[in-house]
Residue, then its C-alpha position, 0 to 999 in steps of 0.5 A: m516453500n512460501p507460507i502463503r500461495i494464492e493460485h487463480l483466486s476469484k470471488h464473485w458476488g452475483d454479477v460482481r467480480a470482487l476478485d478476478d484470477v488473482s495469483f501471488e506468493v508471500p515469502k517467509g518472514s516477509l511483510t506483504v501489503l495488499l494495496g489499492p483504493s476502496g472496493c479494489g478487492k483487498s479486504t475480500l482477498l484477506r477474508l478468503v485467506a482467513g477462511l471467513d468467505r468462500a472463494t468462487s474458484g482458485r486455491i489457497f495454500i498455507d505452509d504448502v497445505d491446501v486450505t481453500k475449503l478448511p474453516p478458519h480455526q484449521r488454517r494456522i493463522s491469526m488476524v487483527f481486524q480494522f475495529y480490533a474486535l475486543f470483548p468490552h466485558l473482558t480485561v486486557a489479559q482476558n482478551i489477549t488469552f481468549g484464544l488460548r483458553i478456547r484451545k484449552v492451553d493450560a493456565k501456566a503456559r497461558d500465563q507465561r505467554l501472556q507475560a512475554v507478549a505483554s512485555l513485548l507490547g508495553l501492556s504489562s501495567l494495563l492487564d487488568r483494564r477493560p477496553s473502554q479504559l484504553s486509548g486507541g493505540q493501546q486497544q490496537r496493541v491488545a488486538m496485536g497481542r491476541a494475534i501474536i500469542a497464538e504463535s501462528p506462522v501467518c498473521l493477517m491484518d485488515e487496515p488496523m490503523s484506519n481508526l487512529d489519528a495521523k500522529l498515532r498512525n506514524e508511531m504504530r507503523a514503526e511499532i508493527h514493522s519492528l514487531q514483525r521483524q523481531l518475531g519473524i512473522t509472515m504478515l499479509y497486511v491490507t491498507h489503502d494508505q500508500i504511506e503505510a505500504m511504502s514504509m512497511a512492506d517488503q512486497v506490495v501487491l497493488l490491486e484495482a477492480g479485483r485484479i493485480e496491477q503490479i507486484a513489486p518491492p516499494k522502491t521498484m513500484y515507485s521508480q518503475p510503475a508497470g502502468v498508468f494506474a500504478a503511476r497515478f496511485i503511488g506517490q504524493p503528488a502522483m506522477n504527472l502524465l502528459r498527453l502527446e500529439s504528433d510533431p515533425q520530430g516525433a511527439a510533443i506535449a499536447g498543445s505546445g506547438g512543438t515547443a515541448v518535444i519528448a524524445r523517444a515518444a510517439p503519438g498515442m503515448l503518455a509521458g510520465v515524470r515525477a514532481e521531484d524530478i522536474v528542474l525549474s529554470d528561467r533559461e533552459g528547458i520546456p516553456a511553461t507558465v506557473l498557475a499556482k503555488e502551494y507552500l508545504g513547509a519543507d518544500t513548495i509545489l508549483r502547478c505549471k501549464v505546458g501547452s494544454e497540459e498541467l503538471l506539478l513540480r516539487a521545488g525548494r521551500a525558498v523558491q521565489t517564482q511567483v504565480g503567472a511567471s514564465v519558466r523553463l522545465s527540464w528533467p533527466a532522461d532516465a526520469l521519463h516514463l512512457f505509457h501506451e495510452k490505449s493499454g495503460r502499460r509502461q513501455g519496457s515493463g514487459a506487460 
């Protein structure tokens, strides 16, 4: 039995379909990330699971109980919001235990749980402070403490790190992941940041325009994107997608005059290859011209032109190739992905 089960869930705002027939399950003790661009429906989905909005159709199960029409306080969940929602006039201790006081948990049990949570989150010395006296990271820990202390089996997080700077986000990613593992909480986590998703998730649910594009572990989603959207959204830089045209040998990269034949491909397909899989040479491979060079410290990104198409490749930081140079490019056969241009689906994805 999985703690969260979503069946054919839809949400319409007038003529706008924010969610359209979404179904998936969240395994017990896992961290599942809802990932996608702004407006894809991920926060709407989380609000439906939380009971903050009512679904147009479909059902939501938590611990095998249909909670679709239940109010939030009857769903046995906790939630961390994007803006933390801390009470400015209450201390850290009062903010963390607010829900317990509402539920009339006795003072002794409340204090025991407070001390345990504060110790776990490194907040023991801050319990008497107000939110205005805390850093962004400390405020986030307080919000997490309020969720954890409820001892709910399911925790929902709505972009909890979007207001933190890059350095603090890196630190908090590790903290949240470690905390989730340590406590065995089943977590449903919303983000538009693929780095958060790829580094934290056991399972990623990728959404676009209210529909699920792919559900997979991070490594699978990266190495086997189900379609063009996943290929373009996952990865930095994104997967190169090259248009193909007819060639006597089958298909070649558009505008290459047959000098860049793609094995196993056919017209009407897109050839996909990731930047790190492309091998740079001056002797063997597909002819290309270097258009731009971007030094990033650990490595260098080269923008190259093949026929009428452009692609990015990740080279070593010491690469000597200059802009304007003629080069040759190649990649392993198993690094090539073929997508049907019309449907957007990857060949062999089963979709």
